[in-house]
N, C-alpha and C positions, 0 to 999 in steps of 0.2 A: 411118453406122450409129450407133444409140444406144449409149452407153458400156456399158450392161448386156449388150447383144448381143455387143459386141466382147469383153468379159470372158468371156462364156459360150463363145464360139467358141475363145478361148485355152485355156479349161479343157478343152474337148473335144479340142483338139489335143494337150494334155499327156497326157490319158488314152489317146488313140489311139497316141501315140508310145511309151507304156509297153507297150501291147499289142504293137506292132510289134517292140519290143525283146525282149519275152519270147518271141514266136514266132520271132525271129531270121530276118527275111525273106530275107536273103541265103542262109542255110543252108537255108531252106525251098525256095528256088528251086533250089539245088544238089541237094537230095534229090529234087525232082520230076524234074530232068534224069536223075538216076541211075535212078530208078524207071521213067521212060519208056523208057530204054535197055533195062532188064531186060524190060519188057512187050513190047518189039519183038522179043525173041529168040524165034524159032519153036520152040525146044526148051523154053520155059518151061512149057507145059501138059503136059509129060511127068510133072511132079509137080503134080497138080491142087491139093493143099492149099497148097503154096508159091505157086503161081500166083494163087490166090484172095487170099492174104495180100498179095502184091505189088500186085495190082489194087485191093484194098480200101484199102491204105495210100496208093497213088497218088491214088485218087479223093478220099480225105480230105484229103491235102496240097493238091491242086488246089483243093478247096472252101475250105480255110482261106485260101489265098493270094487266091482270088477274093473272099472275103468281106472281108478286110482291105483289099484294093485298092479294092473298091467303096466301103467306108467312107471311105477317104482321098479318093477322087474326089468323093464327096458333100460332104465337109467343105470341099474346095477350091472347090466350086461354090456353097456357101452365101453367101459375101460378094457374089457376082455376083447372086444372087437378091434380096438386100437392096438392092443398087445399082439393079437394074431396078425394084424397088418404089418407091424414092425418085424415080426418073425419071418415074413415072406421076403422074396427077392425079385428084382426085375419087374416085369409087367404084372405079375401076380400081386406084388406089394402095392403097386399103383391102384390096381382094381380093388383090392381089399380096403385100402385107405379111402377110396371114393365111396365104397359101400358104407363104411363107418361114418363118414361125413354126411352122407345122405340120411342115414338113420338118425344122426344127431339133429339135423335140420327138421326132420319129420317129428322128432320128439319135442323139439322147441315149439312147433305149431300146436301139437296135441296138449302139451302142458299149459300153454297160453290159453287154449280153448277151455280147458278145465278150470283155469284160474278165473276166466270170465264168468263161469257158472256160479262161482262162489260170491260174485257181486250181487246176485239176486237176493236181496234182503228186504224188499218192500213188503208192505202189509199184506198184499194179495198175491205176491209173486209165486207162492207155492201152489196156487190154484191151477185147475185145468182151465183151458181157454175156450171162449166162445167167439168165433170169428164171423163177422158179417162183411160181405163183399157186395158193393152196389156199382152198377155201371153209371158213368157220368156223361160228360159231353163227348160227342163223337158218333152218335147214332148206332148203326149196326156194328161198326168197328169197336165201339165202346162195350157193347154187349158181348162181343167175341173176346175182347180184352179181359172183361170181368171173369169169363169162363177160363181163360188162360191162367189168370191169377189164382183162381180156385184150384186148378190142377197143380199149380206150382206148390201151393201150401200142402195139398194132400200128398203130393209126391215127397215133399220134405218130411212129412210125418211118417210116411211109409219107409223112407230111408232109415229113420231112427226107430222103426218098429213101434211107433206111437199109434194108439187107436184113434180112429176118426168116426164120428157119428154125424151124419148129415140130417139136419132138422127140416130144412125147407129149401127148395130151388124154384125160382120163378123164371121160366124160360122166355126169352124174347121171341118175337114172331118169326124173324128171318134166320137168325143164328145167335148163338151165345145165350147169356142169361141177363135178366134185369137185376137179380139179386140172389144171394144164397146165404144160408146160415148153417154153420157146422161147428161141432165141438172137437177139440184136440184133447184126448183123454189121457193125460200123463201129468204127474206132479211137475210144477214149475213151467207148465206150458204157457201160462199167462205172463209170467215174468220174462220168459224167453221171447214170446211173440209180440208183446206189447210195443216193442220198438218198431214193429212193422206198420203201426197205425198211421194213416195219412193218405194223401192222394198219390197214386202211382200213374205215371204218364208213359204211354207207348207211342213211339214214332216209327212208322213203317210204310211200305207200299201197300195200299189197301187191297186185300184179295177180293173185296166186294165192289171195287171201282173198275168198270170195264175200260177206263182210260189209263189205269195203272198209276194214279196220282198218289203222292205221299199224304198220309193221314196221321193226325195226332189225336189220340184217344185218352180218356181219363177213366179211372175207376177208384172208388173209395174203399179203404180197408179199415174196419173198426174191430178192435180186440177188447173183449170184456172178460173179467174173471167170473168163472162159474159160481153161482150162488150156493152157499152152504147153509145148513139149518141154523147156524149160530149168527147169521146176518140180520135176522129180525126185519125182513122186508114184509111189512104187513099190507096186504091188498084186500080191502073190504070187498065183499061180493058185489055190493052196489056200485063199485067203481069200475067194473068191467062189463063189457058186452061180448058175448060169445056167439059167433056165427059159424055154422057148419056148411060145407059145400063139397062138391065133387072135385077130386084131385085132377090136375091137368098135367100134360107133359108126359115124357117117357115113364113107364112104370110097369109093374107086374099086373096080372089079370085082375086082382082084387083091388088095386090101388085106385083106378078111376071108374069103378062100377058102383060105388056106394058113396054116400055123403060122409066120408071119414075125415076130410081135411078140416082144420079148425083155424079160425081167425079170431084173435082176442084183441079188443080195443080197450085201452086204459083211458077212460073218459076224462079224468082230471088233466092228463098230460097230452092226450091225443096220440100216444104211442100205439102203433098197431104191429102185432106179430102174427105170423102164420106158421103152421106146421102141417105138412102133408106127406111126410116120409113114412110114417107108421101105417099099419093096416087098419088099426082100430081108432075110432074117434076118441076114446078115453086116453090111449097112449099119446095121440097127437095133442090133446088138451094138456096133459102132464108136461110134455116137452115144450109146448108153447108157453105155459106158465113159467117154466124154468127160464126161458129166454126173456120173458117180460120182467121177471125178478132181476135178472142180470142187468137189463137196461135201466131199471129203476135204481138199482144199486149204483151203477155208473153215474146216473144223473145226480144222485145224492152226493157222491164223491166229488163231482165237478162243482156242485154248489158250495160244498165245504171248502174246496180249493180256491174258488172265486172269492170267498170271504177272507181266506188267508192272504191271497194275493192283494186284496184291497187294503190290507193292513201294512203291506210292504211299501217302503219309500221309493224303491226303484223297481222297475218292471223286470221280472225274471225272464230268462231266455225262453222264447216261444218255439213250439214244435214246428210252426209254419204249416201250411196246408200241403203244398207239393213237396214230397220228400224223396222221390226216386224217379229217375228217368231210364227207360229201357229203349234204346235206339237200335233198330234193325236196318235202317237205311237213312242216310247214304253211307254210314259206317256202322260197325258193330260194337256196342258198349252199353253196359248197365252202370249207372253212377248214382250213388247216394248223395243227395244235395246237402245233407247235414254233416256227414263225416268225410265227404270227398273220396270215400272208398269206391273203387271201380273195378270192373271185370270186363274183359274184352271177348267174353264167350256167352252171349245172351242165351244160346240154346241150352247150355248146362244150367244156367240160373233158372230158366223157365222149366227145367226138369227137376227142380227142387234143391239145387246146390246153392243155398242161401245162407249157410252157416257163417261165412265171412262177413256178410252184411249184418247179420244178427249180432255177432260178437262185437263188431265195431260200433253198432248202434247202442249196445249195452254200455260200452266204455264211454261213448259220447254222453249218454244220459247221466252216468255217474259224474262226469266232468261238469255238466250243466248244473247238477244238484250241488256240487261243491262250490260253484261260482255264485249261486243264488244267496 
């Protein structure tokens, strides 16, 4: 093998060993055995919420072990690919060498992506994520844009085989949505998606403008950690007002024939949450309370952070409001305004291919934390 290739494989091995060390492979295997034992217990599903937590954590742990084991196997196989290429002659040797180089480049990208996952060490990073999307300035185009963003995140979750539970969708009159709330149900969803929080801007020729003019639209993405029982978010009954009403918008036969939708108003803060996805009023109330708790937890975290920031002598780096631009006209580009990471294929991005943006966002956040 060429000395440069040998050095590159050694560097890959070092990075992968760091990933394996952070993940603690032996502990990961022990945890999988423990969770498999719990999952095999026939009484597990007596508590459905706990059962879902166990199966979700088991699936995530098995996936992590499978990913890192696959990376190790591919790295072990690379020297063999280069040896086979050296044994070939003529055009076959050139083709085999190109295949080996392509696999090395792909392995680099996959190991780096796995390395980024090990940077998720924040207090709530392990949690599932609650995502709120709201249309902003831009009228009907903004409502359509909010729906496009929701589809982007749902497609991203589907690509990774993560569960998605939609709690509420408020449809706009002409097209698109005013707002939507949904959960991404996999461990570390919050740590992963939290870098997506902020204002997303779309520039395109408006499909709703009969003169074909260019339109700029905005939508806001909020990402919260799902509340767990250990969070102690106490909500006195007297602090909330619960209203029930008939669901609106697309739905099954039983969705909009009964007063099953629930709106909860938290009187001290004015926070309002709604849920109309479930068929029963009780299920909707439980889901709405979960969303309210997540919002109150985030409010508490922001207040604590504001107190910490007030103690600093210099102002830390700010997230800024507008964080990403999606341009469909006059050229094609999606650019993150914090990291300067850009892609010239908006169609793929809007179809859920956002891992590059997420990984760069996580690295950016780590750098910001180191500089503060």
